[in-house]
MARROTOR-706392 format. One record per residue (C-alpha): residue in one letter; x, y, z. Coordinates in steps of 0.2 Angstrom, whole numbers, plus 5000, padded with zeros to 4 digits. Layout:
aXYZ;...
//
This chain:
m468952205589;c467552325585;g467352435570;i467352625570;i466852745557;g466652935558;y466153065546;t466153255544;g465853335527;f464553385514;r463653215512;d462153155523;a463053065536;a461952915539;p462152825523;v464052855523;l464152785541;v463152625536;e464152605521;g465752615531;l465052495544;s464652365530;k466552365526;l466952335545;e465652215550;y466952075550;r467652155565;g466052125575;y464252095572;d463352075589;s462552245586;a462752415577;g462352595579;i462652775573;a462652945582;l462253105573;n462553275579;t460953375574;a460353545577;d459253475591;g460753385599;i461553215597;k460353085591;v460852895593;y460152745584;k460752575588;k460152405587;e460652225593;g461052105579;r461852125561;l462052295553;s460452255542;v459352265557;l460052445560;a459852495542;d457952435543;h457752535558;l458552685550;a457452675535;s455952745544;k456952885553;p457153065546;v459053075547;d459253175530;g460353335530;i461453295544;t463253295539;v464253235555;g464153075565;l464852915572;g464552735568;h465052575577;t464852385574;r465152275590;w465952125596;a465452105614;t466752115628;h465852195643;g463952165643;a462952045633;p462352095615;s460952205617;d460252375611;a460752455628;n462552385627;s462752445608;h463752595604;p463752745602;h463652785621;t463252955628;g463453045644;r461853075655;c461553245648;g461753195630;k463153325627;v464453185622;a464353025611;i465752905609;v466152745600;h467552635606;n468652495601;g469752415616;i469552385634;i469452515648;e470452415661;n469952525676;y468152555671;m467452475687;e468452605698;l467952745687;k466152695687;a466052675706;q466752855707;l465552925694;q464052835703;g464652915720;e464453075711;g462653045706;v462952975688;c461752835683;f462152715670;a461152635656;s462252495651;e463452365657;t464852425646;d466552495650;t466352615635;e464852705643;v466052745658;a467252835645;a465652935639;q465052985656;l466853035661;i467153135646;e465453225648;k465853255667;l467553325662;y466853435648;d467153625651;g466853685634;q468653645627;p468453475618;l470353445615;a470853475633;t469453375639;v469953225628;a471753245635;r471153245653;a470153085649;y471553005640;e472653015656;l471252945667;l470752805656;g471752645659;g471952505646;s471752515627;f470652615616;a470252695600;l468952825603;g467852935591;i466953075600;l465553195596;f465253355607;s463453415604;d464053605604;r465353565590;p464153525575;d465553505562;e466853425573;l467453245576;y468753195589;a469853045590;a471052965602;k472152815601;r473052705613;d473452525608;n472052495595;p472052545577;l471352705571;i471552795554;i470952965547;g470352965530;l470753125520;g469453185507;e468953335498;k467953445510;e467553285520;n468653185532;f468453025541;i468952915555;a468952725554;s469652565562;d470252505545;i470452565527;p469152475518;a467752585528;v468352735518;l469052675501;k467352715492;y467752895496;t469652915497;k471352815496;r472252945507;y472452915525;i473552945540;v473852815554;l473652885572;e475052835584;d474852795602;g474552955612;d473853035597;m472253145598;a471453235583;c470153365579;i469353335562;t468253455552;p467753445534;d469153555529;k470553515541;v471353375552;t472453415566;v473353285576;f474053325594;n475053225606;t474653205624;k475453375628;l474153455615;e475653495604;a475253485585;v476153345577;e476353285559;r475853115553;p476353055536;v474953045522;q474852865515;t473952805500;a473052635500;l473752515487;w472052445484;d470352515478;a468652485484;d468252345473;a469752245482;a468652245497;e467152175489;k466651995484;g467052015467;g465651905461;y466151755472;a464851695484;h465851735500;f467351835504;m468251675510;l468051605492;k468651755484;e470251765496;m470651585493;h470651615474;e471751765477;q473151655484;p474151615468;h474251805466;t474651845485;l475951705485;r476851785470;a476651955478;v477551905494;l478951805486;n479351885470;p480052045476;r481151955488;i482051845476;k483451925466;n484751835455;g484051675460;t484251695479;p483151755493;d483551945496;f482752045510;t483752205507;g482252295501;d481452265517;g482952335526;l483352165533;n485052085533;i484751895532;d486351885543;l485251935558;i484251775556;s485651655550;n486851705564;a485451675578;s485851545590;r483951515593;l482351585584;l480751615594;l479251635584;v477751705594;a475951715587;c474151675589;g472951555580;s473351525562;a474851635563;m475551515575;h475151375564;a476151455550;g477551465563;l477551275565;l477751255547;g479151385548;k479951285562;n480051135551;a480951225538;f482151315549;e482751165558;s482751045544;i483651145531;a484451295540;g484951195556;i484351345567;p483351295583;m481651365583;d480351375597;v478551425592;e477451505606;l475751545608;a475751735612;s474451715625;e475451595636;f477151665632;r476751845638;y476251775656;r477651665659;n479451715664;p480251635648;a482051595648;i482851705634;s484551635629;p485951745621;g485851765603;t483951735602;v483051825587;a481151835589;l479951825574;i478151905578;i476751865566;s475051955565;q473951975550;s473252135557;g474752195566;e473652235581;t473452065589;a473452115608;d474351965616;t475651965601;l475952145603;a476152125622;a477451985619;l478352095606;r478552235620;m479152105633;l480452045621;k481052215616;e481252255635;r482452105636;g483452165621;v482952035609;p482952085591;v481152075584;v480652045566;a478852065563;i477851985549;v476152075546;n474952125533;v474352295538;v475552435534;a476052545548;s475052435561;t475652445578;i476652285578;a477452345562;r477952515569;e478652445585;a479652295578;d481452315574;h481152255556;v479552225547;l479252105532;y477452155524;l476352015516;y475652125503;a474052015503;g472852155503;p471252165514;e470652005521;i468852025525;a468251845529;v468551805548;a469451645544;t471151675536;t471651595521;k472751705510;a473651785524;f474051625532;s474751555515;s475851715513;q476451695531;a477051515528;a477851555512;l478751695518;l479451595533;l480051465520;l480951595510;l481751655526;a482251485530;v482951455513;g483851625514;a484651585531;a485151405525;n486051485510;a486851625521;r487551485532;g488251395518;l487151235520;l486451225502;s487351165486;p487051265470;a485851115465;q484851125481;l484651315480;e484051305462;e482851165467;y482151275481;m482051425470;e481051325457;g479951265471;f479451455476;a478951475457;l477951315457;l477051335474;p475751465466;v475551355451;c475151205462;v473851315472;e473151365455;d472951185450;i472051155467;l470851295465;a470451255447;n470051075451;a469151105467;d467651005462;r468550855466;l468450905484;m466550895484;p466250715488;s467350715503;a466650885510;k464950825508;e465250675518;i466150775532;a464650895533;k463650755539;v464550715555;d464950805571;d466750745573;a468250735561;f470050695562;f471650755553;i473350655554;g475050695547;r476850685551;c478250815551;a477850965541;d476150885537;y475750885556;a476051075556;a474851095541;i473450995548;t473451105563;e472751235552;g471751125542;s470851065557;l470551235564;k469751295547;l468551155548;k468051185566;e467951375565;i466751395549;s465851225549;y465651205568;i466151025566;h467250965580;s468950915573;e470650875580;a472350865572;y473450725578;a475250685574;a474950515565;g476350425576;e475250465591;l473750365585;k474150215597;h474450325611;g472550345614;t471850435599;i471350285589;s470050245602;l469050385594;i468950305576;t467350215573;e466450165558;g466250305546;t467250425555;p468150555543;v469950555543;i470950675532;a472650605530;v474050725523;a475550635516;t476650745506;q478350705515;t479350565506;a480350525521;v478850465531;y477750395517;e478050215524;k477550265541;m475950365535;a475450215525;s475450115541;n474450245551;i473150255537;r472950065537;e472650075556;v471250205555;k470450115539;a470449945549;r469350035562;g468050095549;a468750265545;n468250355529;v469950415523;t470250565512;l472050565507;i472950725502;c474650675494;g476150705484;a476950595470;g477450425475;a476050385487;a475150255476;a475350125490;m474150235502;e472950265488;s472350085487;f471550095504;s470950275504;d469150325500;h469550495492;i471150545484;i471750725481;r473450725472;l474550875472;l475650935458;p477450865459;i478451005468;p479750985481;d479250915498;l479651075507;f478251165498;l476951025498;s476251045515;n475951235512;a474951185496;a473951045506;v473351185518;v472451265503;v471551095500;m470951085518;q470351275517;m469251225502;m468651065510;a468151165526;y467351295515;y466251165505;a465851075522;a465251245529;v464251295514;e463451115514;r462951145532;g462151315529;c463451405539;d463951595538;v465551565531;d466251745532;k465651775549;p465751625560;r464851635577;n465751705591;l467351745581;t468051915575;k469351955563;s470652065573;v470852005591;t471352175599;v470952135616;e471351985627;
//
């Protein structure tokens, strides 16, 4: 949830830390802070608010010549956003400073114990409890102290730790929250995510659960909980620092939407060989999917919406039943798992807490798990039986766009692959679908190249407080994501309704001028959608129609019309989502919203 950066090397640490935090602010922007290990002890500088507040504060502070430190950008979980609750936190004597991502679940018990021993607390956070505990345990042996604290701390955490009497050293510990070590020349880093260190190095290692590390400018040593040195593979980032920048676009979200034709080809092309879907390069035999008696897809938020699109494809063309479950609900039930079930787990970050917990539950019950993730070597990727990477590169905007499109497209490819393996596709049908995969990025390019046609509708939507989306079948799945995009970045209340449910109560909400975005790309239900659009239009709705070929009958009673290129129906709902992403973006910009960092939201939900 929060962002961590640590540095030890030959450079002034403060600007390196602030630069790193600027790449991590999407993880949290309630407050930011740094801790520097100086000759006079650990000095902490932290401020509530955006990183710019901290940067302005540091501009007047003498922090040159200090070459080791920690930084943090926070999304509040325990304690309201404030200077006191900001990270880094120190022990009462200032001998230890830590930054933390995660939740210390037993912090109340530990806090009561420490208070009973005379420790006073300066914040409301669970993180300060960890700092006070580590300082209380410290006996001059940093690594042994971290190991003891690791055993006492419950819950999940990624920790960066400074000891005042170890001027060149950083320490790190990881359990259920992402943490990497960046490897430089006479300098090394810790970070929550790769973009924080890309300016300085592309080489990194991913810490595993139970790992602790001692980092100096010249050496990195990783230990397990038994304090045995262990080797972790060195990896190389597949993108450079420019990939994590806006690249001339007004917002990261706009840049990432425009990357979708590229990312769609990146996720699809390597998995299409000789005119058929082929996942052997991922180590996945499609028979695992095609022979399943039931598919269970578990995800959160937008990833769950991608799952709804996948459900439509798997059931309609592959004939495989699929249930789509919200991970936050699934993990707390006692779900009935039938024999022959195969699970699909989707998470952009590969660290989503509820989704990870669901994965572990499924594995305990012996269910084969296939993960679809973007971040290489993330926890979900490592723990799944099989992993399919999206290859979408870093997604900085909080509201997902390109990762969602890649997830949905990959699910379609899996469905077509399973249908083909089950002998359900004629050669002509398979050829049509393969052509569709080639045309999908082209259709998205057309949407992006002609985005100005969305402006009239977006400007009208920006003026209201409520909007509604309607669609049927695969389009209903698509509008769940379209509605989410609008509400999360523009703060306009919006709802997605199956168009056939309008008469069951929803239509009472339609009044004069109410915006209704109608998605009609599925030929089989054109006639029904036309009737639904007439119904809302008769009540005064302002209708924006997103449609495929052959929808002329609906165009005559719609106010704004967005026509998509003629590609097979199976792919049009995916393309329609891109239209809705762009409409949400323009509406948010029109309303003056912070598009990349919507209020109260964070990119990677690594705590419940």
